[in-house]
MOPAC internal coordinates of N, CA, C and O (Angstrom, degrees):
PM7 1SCF
backbone

  N    0.0000 0     0.00 0     0.00 0    0    0    0
  C    1.4605 1     0.00 0     0.00 0    1    0    0
  C    1.5810 1   111.28 1     0.00 0    2    1    0
  O    1.2310 1   118.51 1   -24.57 1    3    2    1
  N    1.2527 1   120.44 1   155.43 1    3    2    1
  C    1.3433 1   126.90 1  -179.67 1    5    3    2
  C    1.5317 1   113.41 1   -67.76 1    6    5    3
  O    1.2310 1   122.83 1    -1.81 1    7    6    5
  N    1.3325 1   112.18 1   178.19 1    7    6    5
  C    1.4306 1   116.07 1  -178.34 1    9    7    6
  C    1.6324 1   114.88 1  -100.57 1   10    9    7
  O    1.2310 1   123.73 1  -165.60 1   11   10    9
  N    1.4000 1   110.44 1    14.40 1   11   10    9
  C    1.4150 1   117.01 1  -178.21 1   13   11   10
  C    1.5478 1   107.63 1   -71.93 1   14   13   11
  O    1.2310 1   122.25 1   -35.98 1   15   14   13
  N    1.4236 1   113.29 1   144.02 1   15   14   13
  C    1.4117 1   120.89 1   176.72 1   17   15   14
  C    1.4670 1   111.48 1   -72.37 1   18   17   15
  O    1.2310 1   117.74 1   -34.85 1   19   18   17
  N    1.2848 1   121.90 1   145.15 1   19   18   17
  C    1.4188 1   126.98 1   175.83 1   21   19   18
  C    1.5388 1   108.84 1   -78.10 1   22   21   19
  O    1.2310 1   121.66 1   -46.88 1   23   22   21
  N    1.3156 1   114.43 1   133.12 1   23   22   21
  C    1.5304 1   121.45 1   174.32 1   25   23   22
  C    1.5597 1   114.55 1   -58.41 1   26   25   23
  O    1.2310 1   121.08 1   151.03 1   27   26   25
  N    1.3002 1   115.54 1   -28.97 1   27   26   25
  C    1.4157 1   121.76 1   178.27 1   29   27   26
  C    1.4738 1   115.48 1  -100.79 1   30   29   27
  O    1.2310 1   119.99 1  -161.04 1   31   30   29
  N    1.3865 1   117.63 1    18.96 1   31   30   29
  C    1.4665 1   118.80 1  -174.98 1   33   31   30
  C    1.5123 1   114.49 1   -55.30 1   34   33   31
  O    1.2310 1   117.06 1   135.57 1   35   34   33
  N    1.3232 1   123.20 1   -44.43 1   35   34   33
  C    1.4127 1   127.23 1  -176.11 1   37   35   34
  C    1.4901 1   110.93 1   -59.46 1   38   37   35
  O    1.2310 1   122.28 1   128.13 1   39   38   37
  N    1.3311 1   113.23 1   -51.87 1   39   38   37
  C    1.5054 1   124.36 1   177.68 1   41   39   38
  C    1.5848 1   106.35 1   -55.88 1   42   41   39
  O    1.2310 1   120.38 1   129.18 1   43   42   41
  N    1.3382 1   116.88 1   -50.82 1   43   42   41
  C    1.4583 1   123.34 1  -170.15 1   45   43   42
  C    1.5361 1   107.68 1   -64.66 1   46   45   43
  O    1.2310 1   119.70 1   141.87 1   47   46   45
  N    1.2830 1   118.17 1   -38.13 1   47   46   45
  C    1.4504 1   122.84 1  -173.28 1   49   47   46
  C    1.6277 1   106.18 1   -71.53 1   50   49   47
  O    1.2310 1   121.96 1   139.25 1   51   50   49
  N    1.4403 1   113.85 1   -40.75 1   51   50   49
  C    1.3860 1   115.65 1   178.82 1   53   51   50
  C    1.5042 1   119.53 1   -65.77 1   54   53   51
  O    1.2310 1   123.21 1   153.68 1   55   54   53
  N    1.3860 1   111.45 1   -26.32 1   55   54   53
  C    1.4005 1   116.94 1  -176.08 1   57   55   54
  C    1.6048 1   115.27 1  -111.55 1   58   57   55
  O    1.2310 1   122.13 1  -173.37 1   59   58   57
  N    1.5175 1   113.52 1     6.63 1   59   58   57
  C    1.2999 1   120.93 1   172.49 1   61   59   58
  C    1.5242 1   114.77 1   -63.68 1   62   61   59
  O    1.2310 1   119.76 1   -54.59 1   63   62   61
  N    1.3219 1   118.06 1   125.41 1   63   62   61
  C    1.5929 1   118.86 1  -178.87 1   65   63   62
  C    1.4350 1   110.90 1  -100.63 1   66   65   63
  O    1.2310 1   117.43 1  -177.80 1   67   66   65
  N    1.3876 1   122.51 1     2.20 1   67   66   65
  C    1.4012 1   127.11 1   179.80 1   69   67   66
  C    1.5957 1   110.08 1   -67.20 1   70   69   67
  O    1.2310 1   119.66 1   -52.89 1   71   70   69
  N    1.2662 1   118.26 1   127.11 1   71   70   69
  C    1.4413 1   118.38 1   174.10 1   73   71   70
  C    1.4591 1   119.90 1   -87.36 1   74   73   71
  O    1.2310 1   121.96 1  -173.27 1   75   74   73
  N    1.3474 1   113.85 1     6.73 1   75   74   73
  C    1.5078 1   119.60 1   175.07 1   77   75   74
  C    1.4432 1   111.73 1   -91.60 1   78   77   75
  O    1.2310 1   121.30 1  -103.46 1   79   78   77
  N    1.4001 1   115.11 1    76.54 1   79   78   77
  C    1.4542 1   120.89 1  -164.76 1   81   79   78
  C    1.5023 1   113.78 1   -70.29 1   82   81   79
  O    1.2310 1   118.40 1   164.31 1   83   82   81
  N    1.2845 1   120.65 1   -15.69 1   83   82   81
  C    1.4527 1   122.82 1  -179.16 1   85   83   82
  C    1.5450 1   111.16 1   -87.86 1   86   85   83
  O    1.2310 1   117.16 1  -179.36 1   87   86   85
  N    1.2999 1   123.00 1     0.64 1   87   86   85
  C    1.3863 1   127.86 1  -178.77 1   89   87   86
  C    1.5655 1   111.32 1   -60.76 1   90   89   87
  O    1.2310 1   119.73 1   -49.97 1   91   90   89
  N    1.2686 1   118.12 1   130.03 1   91   90   89
  C    1.5307 1   113.78 1   177.28 1   93   91   90
  C    1.5030 1   115.49 1   -78.21 1   94   93   91
  O    1.2310 1   120.22 1   176.08 1   95   94   93
  N    1.3288 1   117.19 1    -3.92 1   95   94   93
  C    1.4763 1   120.44 1   174.72 1   97   95   94
  C    1.5704 1   113.69 1   -98.39 1   98   97   95
  O    1.2310 1   123.49 1  -176.46 1   99   98   97
  N    1.2412 1   110.92 1     3.54 1   99   98   97
  C    1.5412 1   118.41 1   179.28 1  101   99   98
  C    1.5708 1   106.83 1   -59.15 1  102  101   99
  O    1.2310 1   123.55 1   -52.45 1  103  102  101
  N    1.3771 1   110.80 1   127.55 1  103  102  101
  C    1.4845 1   118.47 1  -179.06 1  105  103  102
  C    1.5602 1   118.68 1    82.37 1  106  105  103
  O    1.2310 1   123.71 1   173.96 1  107  106  105
  N    1.3790 1   110.49 1    -6.04 1  107  106  105
  C    1.4609 1   119.50 1   179.79 1  109  107  106
  C    1.6144 1   102.50 1  -109.86 1  110  109  107
  O    1.2310 1   121.85 1  -104.78 1  111  110  109
  N    1.2579 1   114.07 1    75.22 1  111  110  109
  C    1.4913 1   118.05 1  -175.57 1  113  111  110
  C    1.6020 1   114.65 1   -53.10 1  114  113  111
  O    1.2310 1   120.62 1   137.99 1  115  114  113
  N    1.2570 1   116.43 1   -42.01 1  115  114  113
  C    1.4797 1   115.34 1   177.55 1  117  115  114
  C    1.4825 1   114.51 1   -63.36 1  118  117  115
  O    1.2310 1   118.35 1   142.20 1  119  118  117
  N    1.4075 1   120.75 1   -37.80 1  119  118  117
  C    1.3837 1   123.28 1   177.31 1  121  119  118
  C    1.6300 1   107.98 1   -68.78 1  122  121  119
  O    1.2310 1   119.19 1   141.40 1  123  122  121
  N    1.3520 1   119.15 1   -38.60 1  123  122  121
  C    1.3839 1   123.50 1  -175.09 1  125  123  122
  C    1.6440 1   105.46 1   -68.23 1  126  125  123
  O    1.2310 1   119.77 1   129.75 1  127  126  125
  N    1.2268 1   118.05 1   -50.25 1  127  126  125
  C    1.3731 1   115.85 1   179.58 1  129  127  126
  C    1.4856 1   115.74 1   -61.95 1  130  129  127
  O    1.2310 1   119.03 1   136.62 1  131  130  129
  N    1.3633 1   119.46 1   -43.38 1  131  130  129
  C    1.3969 1   121.90 1   175.24 1  133  131  130
  C    1.5666 1   111.95 1   -59.08 1  134  133  131
  O    1.2310 1   120.70 1   141.52 1  135  134  133
  N    1.2598 1   116.27 1   -38.48 1  135  134  133
  C    1.4705 1   119.99 1  -178.72 1  137  135  134
  C    1.5783 1   111.51 1   -64.70 1  138  137  135
  O    1.2310 1   125.04 1   131.13 1  139  138  137
  N    1.3548 1   107.93 1   -48.87 1  139  138  137
  C    1.5349 1   110.48 1  -175.87 1  141  139  138
  C    1.5199 1   110.47 1   -72.61 1  142  141  139
  O    1.2310 1   120.22 1   141.30 1  143  142  141
  N    1.3522 1   117.18 1   -38.70 1  143  142  141
  C    1.5171 1   117.71 1   178.69 1  145  143  142
  C    1.5490 1   109.65 1   -63.59 1  146  145  143
  O    1.2310 1   117.74 1   145.86 1  147  146  145
  N    1.3158 1   121.91 1   -34.14 1  147  146  145
  C    1.4790 1   118.99 1   176.53 1  149  147  146
  C    1.4586 1   112.14 1   -64.08 1  150  149  147
  O    1.2310 1   118.15 1   162.67 1  151  150  149
  N    1.4443 1   121.13 1   -17.33 1  151  150  149
  C    1.3580 1   125.86 1   174.04 1  153  151  150
  C    1.4326 1   117.34 1   -97.63 1  154  153  151
  O    1.2310 1   121.39 1  -176.34 1  155  154  153
  N    1.4496 1   114.95 1     3.66 1  155  154  153
  C    1.4653 1   121.36 1  -171.49 1  157  155  154
  C    1.4354 1   113.54 1    66.04 1  158  157  155
  O    1.2310 1   122.31 1  -142.54 1  159  158  157
  N    1.2150 1   113.18 1    37.46 1  159  158  157
  C    1.6066 1   120.04 1   177.35 1  161  159  158
  C    1.4517 1   113.63 1  -124.07 1  162  161  159
  O    1.2310 1   119.91 1    -1.57 1  163  162  161
  N    1.2365 1   117.77 1   178.43 1  163  162  161
  C    1.5103 1   120.66 1   173.64 1  165  163  162
  C    1.6000 1   102.29 1  -126.09 1  166  165  163
  O    1.2310 1   123.21 1   -23.36 1  167  166  165
  N    1.3852 1   111.44 1   156.64 1  167  166  165
  C    1.5485 1   115.70 1  -179.68 1  169  167  166
  C    1.4720 1   108.63 1   -73.39 1  170  169  167
  O    1.2310 1   123.41 1   -24.68 1  171  170  169
  N    1.2530 1   111.07 1   155.32 1  171  170  169
  C    1.5723 1   122.68 1   179.99 1  173  171  170
  C    1.4378 1   109.09 1   -51.96 1  174  173  171
  O    1.2310 1   115.05 1   145.46 1  175  174  173
  N    1.2436 1   126.99 1   -34.54 1  175  174  173
  C    1.5764 1   127.08 1  -169.17 1  177  175  174
  C    1.4062 1   104.75 1   -65.36 1  178  177  175
  O    1.2310 1   114.39 1   160.68 1  179  178  177
  N    1.3043 1   128.23 1   -19.32 1  179  178  177
  C    1.5391 1   127.60 1   178.91 1  181  179  178
  C    1.3790 1   114.06 1   -86.43 1  182  181  179
  O    1.2310 1   117.98 1   174.66 1  183  182  181
  N    1.2328 1   121.46 1    -5.34 1  183  182  181
  C    1.5451 1   127.12 1  -176.62 1  185  183  182
  C    1.5118 1   107.65 1   -99.72 1  186  185  183
  O    1.2310 1   122.27 1   -24.66 1  187  186  185
  N    1.3601 1   113.25 1   155.34 1  187  186  185
  C    1.4670 1   116.50 1   173.80 1  189  187  186
  C    1.5865 1   108.83 1   -76.81 1  190  189  187
  O    1.2310 1   120.72 1   -25.36 1  191  190  189
  N    1.2353 1   116.22 1   154.64 1  191  190  189
  C    1.4974 1   116.89 1  -165.13 1  193  191  190
  C    1.5297 1   112.18 1   -57.51 1  194  193  191
  O    1.2310 1   120.17 1   140.09 1  195  194  193
  N    1.3256 1   117.27 1   -39.91 1  195  194  193
  C    1.4610 1   115.98 1   179.27 1  197  195  194
  C    1.4800 1   120.42 1   -63.11 1  198  197  195
  O    1.2310 1   123.12 1   156.81 1  199  198  197
  N    1.5382 1   111.62 1   -23.19 1  199  198  197
  C    1.4477 1   115.98 1  -179.03 1  201  199  198
  C    1.5670 1   106.47 1   -93.37 1  202  201  199
  O    1.2310 1   120.38 1   146.48 1  203  202  201
  N    1.3738 1   116.88 1   -33.52 1  203  202  201
  C    1.5132 1   120.14 1   175.69 1  205  203  202
  C    1.4568 1   109.78 1   -55.92 1  206  205  203
  O    1.2310 1   119.35 1   145.00 1  207  206  205
  N    1.3214 1   118.84 1   -35.00 1  207  206  205
  C    1.4839 1   115.82 1  -172.49 1  209  207  206
  C    1.5779 1   112.11 1   -76.22 1  210  209  207
  O    1.2310 1   122.58 1   170.27 1  211  210  209
  N    1.3626 1   112.66 1    -9.73 1  211  210  209
  C    1.4617 1   111.84 1   175.52 1  213  211  210
  C    1.6404 1   115.50 1   -85.61 1  214  213  211
  O    1.2310 1   122.86 1   175.09 1  215  214  213
  N    1.4164 1   112.12 1    -4.91 1  215  214  213
  C    1.3790 1   119.39 1  -178.19 1  217  215  214
  C    1.5700 1   115.98 1    59.16 1  218  217  215
  O    1.2310 1   121.10 1  -160.05 1  219  218  217
  N    1.2979 1   115.50 1    19.95 1  219  218  217
  C    1.3963 1   124.42 1   166.55 1  221  219  218
  C    1.3921 1   116.15 1   -80.93 1  222  221  219
  O    1.2310 1   115.42 1   -88.19 1  223  222  221
  N    1.3164 1   126.29 1    91.81 1  223  222  221
  C    1.4278 1   124.91 1  -168.45 1  225  223  222
  C    1.5988 1   113.64 1  -102.55 1  226  225  223
  O    1.2310 1   123.57 1  -159.28 1  227  226  225
  N    1.3099 1   110.76 1    20.72 1  227  226  225
  C    1.3832 1   118.10 1  -176.33 1  229  227  226
  C    1.4666 1   113.47 1   -71.37 1  230  229  227
  O    1.2310 1   118.75 1   -24.21 1  231  230  229
  N    1.3788 1   119.99 1   155.79 1  231  230  229
  C    1.5072 1   124.62 1   179.51 1  233  231  230
  C    1.5488 1   104.80 1   -67.28 1  234  233  231
  O    1.2310 1   118.05 1   140.94 1  235  234  233
  N    1.2927 1   121.32 1   -39.06 1  235  234  233
  C    1.5126 1   121.01 1   179.38 1  237  235  234
  C    1.4000 1   105.82 1   -58.44 1  238  237  235
  O    1.2310 1   116.01 1   128.02 1  239  238  237
  N    1.2856 1   125.18 1   -51.98 1  239  238  237
  C    1.4041 1   125.87 1  -176.56 1  241  239  238
  C    1.6153 1   114.13 1   -57.61 1  242  241  239
  O    1.2310 1   121.50 1   140.39 1  243  242  241
  N    1.2932 1   114.74 1   -39.61 1  243  242  241
  C    1.4024 1   126.66 1   178.81 1  245  243  242
  C    1.6260 1   105.00 1   -60.55 1  246  245  243
  O    1.2310 1   120.41 1   126.93 1  247  246  245
  N    1.4022 1   116.83 1   -53.07 1  247  246  245
  C    1.3847 1   120.48 1   178.17 1  249  247  246
  C    1.6104 1   111.70 1   -57.10 1  250  249  247
  O    1.2310 1   121.19 1   138.86 1  251  250  249
  N    1.2666 1   115.33 1   -41.14 1  251  250  249
  C    1.3395 1   120.61 1  -173.79 1  253  251  250
  C    1.6735 1   106.30 1   -65.94 1  254  253  251
  O    1.2310 1   124.14 1   136.43 1  255  254  253
  N    1.1822 1   109.66 1   -43.57 1  255  254  253
  C    1.5868 1   116.88 1   178.57 1  257  255  254
  C    1.5306 1   115.29 1   -62.96 1  258  257  255
  O    1.2310 1   121.23 1   147.74 1  259  258  257
  N    1.2692 1   115.25 1   -32.26 1  259  258  257
  C    1.4923 1   118.31 1  -171.80 1  261  259  258
  C    1.5769 1   113.51 1  -121.84 1  262  261  259
  O    1.2310 1   120.84 1   168.11 1  263  262  261
  N    1.3883 1   116.00 1   -11.89 1  263  262  261
  C    1.4958 1   120.93 1  -179.59 1  265  263  262
  C    1.5176 1   113.27 1   -51.92 1  266  265  263
  O    1.2310 1   118.29 1   143.01 1  267  266  265
  N    1.2175 1   120.86 1   -36.99 1  267  266  265
  C    1.5133 1   120.01 1  -172.44 1  269  267  266
  C    1.4310 1   114.77 1  -101.48 1  270  269  267
  O    1.2310 1   119.60 1  -176.21 1  271  270  269
  N    1.3834 1   118.36 1     3.79 1  271  270  269
  C    1.5368 1   125.00 1   179.81 1  273  271  270
  C    1.4730 1   113.51 1   -88.69 1  274  273  271
  O    1.2310 1   120.10 1   180.00 1  275  274  273

């Protein structure tokens, strides 16, 4: 992705639930989704907090977290 700043950066940063604070994609949701999807993962913001903190972004873990809800 390009180096352009996101127009929603302030709101995205305020609402970002990812605990990996040194990530250079933080607040740039399009870049974050693109990055994780290229690895067959989902971004941390889609996981419940207790799962997000494990940094397991796998599709399998996502299904485990929400499969029975």
